[in-house]
C-alpha positions as MATLAB code, in Angstrom:
seq = 'MYKIYPKTYFTGQIVRYLPSCQSTNDEAAGLIARTDPAEGTLVITDQQTAGRGQRGNQWEAQAGQNITSSLILLPTFLRATEQFWLNMAVSLGIYDTLHPLLGERASALRIKWPNDIYIGHRKIGGILIENSIQGYQLATSIIGMGLNINQTQFGYPTATSLQQEAPLPDGYDLPGLFSLLCEKLEARYLQIRTGHRDSLRAVYLQILYRYHQEATYEADGERFRGTITGVDEAGRLIINDQGRERVFGFKEVIFV';
ca = [
       3.971  -59.334  -23.460;
       3.128  -57.849  -20.443;
       0.541  -59.297  -18.476;
       1.319  -60.183  -14.846;
      -0.989  -61.643  -11.840;
       0.622  -60.220   -8.775;
      -1.384  -61.203   -5.525;
      -1.194  -58.001   -3.781;
      -3.163  -55.224   -2.765;
      -1.495  -52.593   -5.162;
       1.590  -53.213   -6.120;
       2.154  -54.153  -10.386;
      -1.990  -54.287  -10.086;
      -1.635  -51.240  -12.889;
       1.243  -51.930  -15.807;
       2.200  -49.643  -18.623;
       4.411  -51.932  -20.844;
       6.875  -50.233  -23.391;
       8.823  -52.597  -25.899;
      11.682  -49.733  -25.695;
      12.182  -46.965  -23.839;
      15.212  -44.641  -22.840;
      14.680  -45.257  -18.955;
      11.815  -46.436  -17.011;
      12.664  -44.246  -13.882;
      12.499  -41.299  -16.771;
       8.791  -42.914  -18.149;
       7.789  -43.232  -14.453;
       8.691  -39.599  -13.671;
       6.674  -38.491  -17.156;
       3.743  -40.511  -15.555;
       3.885  -38.760  -11.643;
       4.245  -35.322  -14.053;
       1.158  -35.596  -16.429;
      -1.182  -37.895  -14.208;
      -1.753  -38.979  -10.568;
      -0.875  -42.471  -11.198;
      -1.834  -45.069   -8.490;
       0.588  -45.621   -5.986;
       2.064  -49.375   -7.305;
       2.217  -48.542  -11.068;
       4.751  -50.422  -12.614;
       6.308  -49.431  -15.992;
       8.159  -51.850  -17.497;
      10.412  -52.231  -20.806;
      12.100  -55.258  -22.795;
      14.514  -53.041  -23.970;
      15.853  -49.956  -21.924;
      18.159  -47.867  -24.179;
      19.745  -45.096  -21.624;
      19.253  -47.015  -18.300;
      21.732  -45.758  -15.390;
      22.306  -46.997  -12.032;
      24.553  -45.060   -9.114;
      27.261  -43.096  -10.314;
      25.660  -42.252  -13.345;
      26.947  -45.970  -14.687;
      25.199  -46.952  -17.705;
      22.769  -50.536  -17.164;
      23.998  -53.544  -19.778;
      21.034  -56.005  -20.594;
      19.823  -57.583  -23.348;
      16.213  -56.861  -24.881;
      13.790  -58.914  -23.539;
      15.984  -61.280  -20.966;
      15.754  -59.834  -17.899;
      13.775  -57.784  -15.588;
      13.998  -53.478  -16.390;
      11.338  -51.954  -14.696;
      10.562  -48.869  -12.243;
       7.399  -48.716   -9.540;
       5.997  -45.986   -8.146;
       5.308  -45.412   -4.381;
       4.079  -42.957   -2.468;
       6.011  -43.184    0.827;
       4.304  -40.229    2.520;
       4.541  -41.809    5.883;
       8.547  -41.402    5.780;
      10.340  -38.176    6.544;
      13.019  -37.497    4.177;
      15.454  -38.274    6.427;
      14.223  -41.649    6.837;
      14.570  -42.418    2.895;
      16.841  -44.844    3.434;
      13.888  -47.610    4.841;
      13.112  -47.911    1.141;
      16.516  -48.722    0.046;
      16.265  -51.295    2.322;
      12.918  -52.611    1.874;
      13.390  -53.152   -1.811;
      16.500  -54.598   -1.696;
      14.911  -57.360    0.744;
      12.095  -57.586   -1.616;
      14.393  -58.446   -4.278;
      16.290  -60.620   -1.846;
      13.150  -62.466   -1.004;
      12.519  -62.991   -4.662;
      15.527  -64.470   -5.707;
      16.932  -66.339   -2.669;
      14.080  -69.336   -3.165;
      15.243  -69.732   -6.486;
      19.050  -70.111   -6.166;
      19.027  -73.482   -4.486;
      22.621  -74.413   -3.739;
      23.690  -70.513   -4.760;
      21.363  -68.883   -2.327;
      23.986  -68.731    0.548;
      26.057  -66.416   -2.031;
      23.128  -64.365   -2.372;
      24.091  -60.328   -0.573;
      22.870  -57.060   -0.857;
      25.781  -54.644   -1.515;
      25.336  -51.158    0.245;
      23.674  -49.014   -1.000;
      21.882  -50.297   -3.816;
      23.553  -53.217   -5.671;
      22.157  -57.022   -5.001;
      25.240  -59.603   -5.535;
      26.367  -63.265   -5.655;
      29.122  -63.828   -4.531;
      31.460  -61.038   -5.621;
      29.256  -60.525   -8.927;
      26.140  -58.374   -9.441;
      23.295  -59.789  -10.627;
      20.805  -56.434   -9.984;
      20.884  -53.047   -9.228;
      18.332  -50.499   -7.783;
      17.901  -46.844   -8.122;
      15.966  -44.717   -6.540;
      14.751  -41.233   -7.076;
      12.851  -39.112   -4.317;
      10.601  -36.044   -4.610;
       9.970  -34.062   -1.192;
       7.493  -32.022   -0.189;
       7.702  -30.197    3.321;
       9.641  -32.588    5.546;
       8.025  -35.377    4.172;
       8.486  -38.170    1.379;
       5.790  -37.634   -1.736;
       7.058  -40.006   -4.579;
       9.457  -42.291   -4.842;
      10.184  -43.947   -8.303;
      12.068  -47.312   -8.022;
      14.107  -48.522  -10.729;
      15.360  -51.875  -11.286;
      17.349  -53.833  -12.969;
      17.618  -57.880  -12.696;
      20.009  -59.881  -15.158;
      17.480  -63.130  -15.643;
      18.032  -64.590  -18.661;
      20.889  -62.962  -20.352;
      23.904  -65.349  -20.122;
      26.745  -63.132  -22.002;
      27.698  -60.041  -20.583;
      31.184  -57.051  -21.053;
      32.122  -57.101  -17.648;
      33.340  -60.022  -15.739;
      31.998  -59.163  -12.782;
      28.167  -59.195  -14.012;
      26.188  -62.134  -13.338;
      22.590  -63.645  -13.999;
      19.794  -65.937  -12.311;
      19.903  -68.020  -15.365;
      23.628  -68.300  -14.952;
      23.656  -69.282  -11.305;
      21.101  -71.628  -10.921;
      20.079  -72.836  -14.776;
      16.802  -73.595  -16.136;
      16.479  -75.773  -19.721;
      14.365  -73.090  -21.045;
      15.147  -70.304  -18.646;
      12.859  -68.166  -16.059;
       9.101  -66.817  -17.040;
      10.011  -63.102  -16.960;
       5.934  -62.366  -16.241;
       5.757  -65.250  -13.355;
       8.974  -63.675  -11.942;
       7.851  -60.285  -12.231;
       4.698  -61.522   -9.844;
       6.672  -62.707   -7.670;
       8.776  -59.700   -7.277;
       5.970  -57.673   -7.050;
       4.320  -59.962   -4.185;
       7.986  -59.790   -2.017;
       8.402  -55.553   -2.843;
       4.514  -55.003   -1.094;
       5.407  -57.337    1.707;
       8.858  -55.668    2.521;
       6.922  -51.851    1.786;
       4.084  -52.472    4.124;
       6.436  -53.826    6.739;
       8.133  -50.307    6.839;
       4.539  -48.657    6.545;
       3.271  -50.664    9.538;
       6.022  -49.752   11.738;
       8.085  -53.367   11.989;
      11.542  -51.649   11.248;
      13.736  -52.928   13.758;
      13.128  -56.723   12.420;
      13.455  -55.506    8.739;
      16.882  -53.847    9.699;
      17.955  -56.873   11.362;
      17.642  -58.774    8.237;
      18.989  -56.253    6.230;
      22.476  -56.524    8.462;
      22.598  -59.898    8.318;
      22.804  -60.140    4.813;
      24.842  -57.584    3.874;
      27.967  -57.643    1.701;
      30.919  -58.419    3.679;
      29.186  -57.289    6.836;
      31.767  -57.893   10.035;
      34.095  -58.970    7.359;
      37.879  -56.862    7.108;
      38.162  -55.633    3.202;
      39.761  -52.736    1.556;
      37.892  -49.507    0.620;
      39.096  -46.505   -1.077;
      38.131  -43.005    0.193;
      39.457  -39.623   -0.607;
      41.697  -41.015   -3.049;
      43.449  -43.650   -0.278;
      43.043  -47.065    0.452;
      42.408  -48.545    3.895;
      41.204  -51.565    5.284;
      38.045  -51.655    7.423;
      35.593  -53.823    8.126;
      31.487  -52.698    8.068;
      29.543  -52.631   11.172;
      26.369  -51.053   10.192;
      24.512  -48.559    8.666;
      23.216  -45.574   10.827;
      19.519  -43.905   10.208;
      20.664  -41.451    7.242;
      21.602  -44.642    5.525;
      25.329  -43.913    5.854;
      27.718  -46.738    5.674;
      29.772  -47.393    8.950;
      33.312  -48.833    8.447;
      35.598  -49.472   11.443;
      38.675  -48.468    9.929;
      41.562  -49.423   12.496;
      39.230  -49.186   16.022;
      38.290  -45.368   14.386;
      34.499  -45.212   13.243;
      33.913  -44.149    9.990;
      30.704  -42.689    7.844;
      30.413  -42.762    4.467;
      27.465  -41.279    2.403;
      26.486  -42.185   -1.213;
      29.582  -42.108   -3.202;
      31.748  -40.965   -0.774;
      33.315  -44.872   -0.531;
      34.587  -47.453   -2.951;
      34.755  -51.059   -2.604;
      38.146  -52.736   -3.961;
];
């Protein structure tokens, strides 16, 4: 491992495979610092020993059972203030990959703002995007992705996997799934690059976790009941709190 053959223009056409590493995002950052990697270069590992997620959390994954990778993109067409379009495109690319495989569980697949993929109320995947900015534009983006595929035992009851939700007798073929993921990611990325953003945003909101559903949240140490009504241009979450519209950036609100 690893040979993948995605039907793409650039995504996954160059693969750097590491049997083990601390963090694929760190490895991708090193490639950018030392070389001039082509857009779409993919760093893949079987075992990530110090993977990280939002809020500094570590990502739990058994070696060789899941998708653990980082994708290098060059989204210079996006202004720094538009970087959340990448979150939406990547989230939808992952959604497009998993949805046809889930069968009866497909309707439970959701994107949880800002960077998680859920089935029901359990997490199947996470995204960590690290951008560099030059002037007013994005220069490089490292798209870290962790997706639970064949792993079936977790230390957390809130985690799940594709094999748990839609089991196959011999599990899922990871290289084949990687190829499909590259194709779906590139399609969504090209959608924002070519300016077809309104339709992408509409789909994103339609499958957003808790969208238009009243639920409990916590901000500034206090809990409140509210309803997610959208995401603004800066990627901040909009929650209606008893008729008052509240806007939250990353790490400013907790889903309870």
